[in-house]
C-alpha positions in Angstrom: -8.4 -15.3 -4.8 -5.2 -13.8 -6.8 -1.9 -14.8 -6.6 -1.0 -11.8 -4.2 -3.8 -13.2 -1.7 -6.0 -11.2 1.0 -3.4 -9.8 3.1 -1.6 -7.7 0.3 -2.4 -4.6 2.6 0.1 -5.5 5.1 2.7 -6.2 2.4 2.0 -2.7 0.9 2.1 -0.9 4.3 5.7 -2.5 5.1 6.7 -1.9 1.7 5.4 1.9 2.0 7.0 2.2 5.6 10.3 1.2 4.7 10.6 3.2 1.5 9.4 6.3 3.6 11.8 5.9 6.1 14.5 5.8 3.6 13.3 8.8 1.8 12.6 10.9 4.9 16.1 9.8 6.3 18.0 11.0 3.2 16.2 14.1 2.8 17.0 14.9 6.4 20.4 14.6 6.4 20.4 17.0 3.1 18.3 19.2 5.0 20.5 19.3 8.1 23.3 20.8 5.8 21.5 23.9 4.8 22.7 26.8 6.8 20.3 27.8 9.7 19.1 24.3 10.5 21.5 23.6 13.3 19.4 26.0 15.7 16.4 24.1 15.5 15.2 21.5 18.3 15.8 18.4 16.6 14.8 16.4 19.5 11.2 17.1 18.6 11.8 17.3 14.8 12.9 13.7 15.0 9.7 12.5 16.5 7.7 14.3 14.1 9.6 13.4 11.1 9.6 9.4 12.2 5.5 9.8 12.7 5.5 11.6 9.2 7.3 8.8 7.8 5.1 6.2 9.1 2.1 7.9 8.1 3.0 8.6 4.5 4.4 4.8 4.3 1.1 3.1 5.5 -1.4 5.6 3.5 0.5 5.7 0.2 1.4 2.1 0.5 -1.7 1.0 0.8 -3.3 3.6 -1.6 -0.7 2.4 -4.7 -1.0 -1.2 -3.5 -4.5 -1.1 -3.7 -4.6 0.2 -7.2 -1.9 -1.9 -8.6 -3.7 -5.0 -7.2 -7.1 -4.0 -8.3 -5.6 -3.4 -11.9 -4.4 -7.1 -11.7 -7.5 -8.5 -10.6 -9.5 -6.8 -13.2 -7.4 -8.4 -16.0 -9.2 -11.1 -17.8 -8.2 -14.6 -17.0 -5.1 -13.8 -15.3 -3.8 -11.9 -17.7 -0.7 -9.0 -17.1 -2.9 -5.7 -16.9 -1.5 -3.1 -19.7 0.6 -0.1 -18.9 -2.3 2.5 -19.2 -4.6 0.6 -16.9 -1.8 0.1 -13.8 -0.7 3.7 -14.4 -4.1 4.9 -14.4 -5.3 2.5 -11.6 -2.2 3.5 -9.5 -2.5 7.1 -10.3 -5.9 6.8 -8.3 -4.2 4.9 -5.6 -2.0 7.5 -5.1 -4.4 10.3 -4.8 -6.3 8.4 -2.1 -3.2 7.4 -0.4 -0.6 10.1 -0.9 -3.0 13.0 -0.5 -3.2 13.0 3.0 0.7 12.5 3.7 1.2 15.3 1.2 -1.3 17.7 2.6 0.6 17.1 5.9 3.9 17.4 4.8 3.3 20.9 3.0 0.8 22.4 5.3 2.8 21.0 8.6 6.3 21.3 7.9 5.8 24.2 5.6 4.2 26.2 8.4 7.3 26.2 10.6 9.6 28.8 11.1 12.2 27.3 9.6 14.4 27.2 6.4 12.7 26.0 3.2 13.9 22.3 2.7 14.4 22.9 -1.2 12.5 21.9 -4.4 15.4 19.5 -5.9 15.7 17.5 -2.2 11.6 17.3 -2.1 11.6 15.9 -5.7 14.9 13.5 -5.1 13.1 12.6 -2.3 10.0 11.6 -3.8 11.5 9.9 -6.5 13.6 7.8 -4.2 10.6 6.6 -2.2 8.8 5.6 -5.2 11.8 3.7 -6.7 12.4 1.9 -2.9 8.3 0.9 -2.5 8.1 -0.3 -6.3 11.3 -2.5 -6.0 9.6 -3.8 -2.4 6.1 -4.1 -3.7 6.1 -5.1 -7.2 7.0 -8.6 -6.6 4.0 -9.3 -4.3 1.8 -8.7 -7.4 3.1 -11.9 -9.1 3.0 -13.9 -5.6 4.9 -16.8 -7.2 8.8 -16.4 -8.6 9.0 -19.5 -10.8 12.3 -20.6 -12.2 14.2 -17.2 -11.8 14.2 -17.2 -8.1 13.1 -14.5 -5.4 16.4 -12.7 -5.5 16.4 -12.1 -9.3 12.7 -11.1 -9.4 13.4 -8.1 -6.5 16.6 -7.1 -8.6 14.3 -6.8 -11.7 12.0 -5.1 -9.7 14.7 -2.5 -8.3 15.7 -2.4 -12.2 12.3 -1.6 -13.1 11.5 1.1 -10.7 14.9 2.8 -11.4 14.0 2.9 -14.9 10.7 4.2 -14.8 11.2 6.8 -12.0 14.2 8.0 -13.6 12.9 8.0 -17.2 9.4 9.7 -16.0 10.9 12.0 -13.3 13.8 13.4 -15.6 11.0 14.1 -18.0 8.6 15.6 -16.1 11.3 18.2 -14.3 12.7 18.9 -17.8 9.6 19.8 -19.2 8.8 21.7 -16.1 12.0 23.5 -16.1 11.8 24.4 -19.8 8.3 25.8 -19.1 9.4 27.5 -16.1 7.0 25.6 -13.9 9.6 24.8 -11.3 9.0 27.3 -8.5 11.6 29.1 -6.5 11.6 29.3 -2.7 10.4 32.7 -3.0 7.9 32.2 -5.4 6.3 29.1 -2.9 6.5 31.5 0.1 4.8 34.2 -1.8 1.9 31.9 -3.3 1.6 30.4 0.4 1.4 33.8 1.7 -1.4 34.8 -1.0 -3.4 31.9 -0.8 -2.6 30.5 2.6 -0.4 27.6 3.3 -3.6 24.8 4.0 -4.8 26.0 0.4 -1.4 25.6 -1.2 -0.9 22.1 0.2 -4.8 20.8 -0.9 -4.1 21.6 -4.4 -0.5 20.5 -4.7 -1.4 16.9 -2.8 -3.4 16.0 -5.5 -1.2 16.5 -8.2 1.7 14.8 -6.4 -0.5 11.6 -5.3 -1.6 11.1 -9.0 2.2 11.6 -10.3 3.7 9.2 -7.8 1.0 6.8 -8.1 1.2 6.6 -11.9 4.5 6.6 -11.7 4.4 3.5 -9.4 2.0 1.9 -11.3 4.0 2.2 -14.5 7.3 0.7 -12.6 5.0 -1.9 -11.9 3.9 -2.9 -15.6 8.0 -2.3 -16.1 8.3 -5.1 -13.8 5.6 -7.6 -14.7 6.6 -7.1 -18.4 10.4 -8.1 -17.9 9.8 -11.0 -15.3 7.4 -12.5 -18.1 9.9 -12.0 -20.7 12.9 -13.5 -18.9 10.8 -16.6 -17.6 9.7 -17.5 -20.9 13.5 -17.3 -22.3 14.2 -19.7 -19.2 12.0 -22.5 -20.3 
């Protein structure tokens, strides 16, 4: 049995729920500032958003958690797994865990007669959820905190996730914008009308899951590397 024990899935699920609640909450506040959203039935929408946050947290948390735990267990002799392995396994876990919530979000909320939530708002919330999840989850991969203490390790995890998500997120958005791959609301609506909302959701959810999981896996590698380096200096 590894240092993160056999109940890692509980910790990853709770980390995912907390991160998803944060992202959905902030995303909803930004969405309600859009003209036309005040007329929506927010009594039922609030319940749907909470249910979506729980679904997203459990599925994504356990999926990415499984991928990163598997990467650490595959490393020989308890050694730290490399960045490529953690990112790859995190990406696979992201596809397995994030695909269903992404499909529900795109096909379910995308079929509502309501203003578009905004590409920028969606990207920001995905990055925020990823950052919060890694900050809560990455220390579980070590299981013990050594001389640095629990608070220091959570601080390192938060810093590592922020750096990874910001760098990869900004890079991805910049490249996509330069190549004109960031669709406008009109282009998304036209594509959904042409191929169908469910078909669009099915193709997009895999890419979203892979990107989110790989980013989380890379952030976990940054955390593990930074924590190990600081512990060596503290000896």
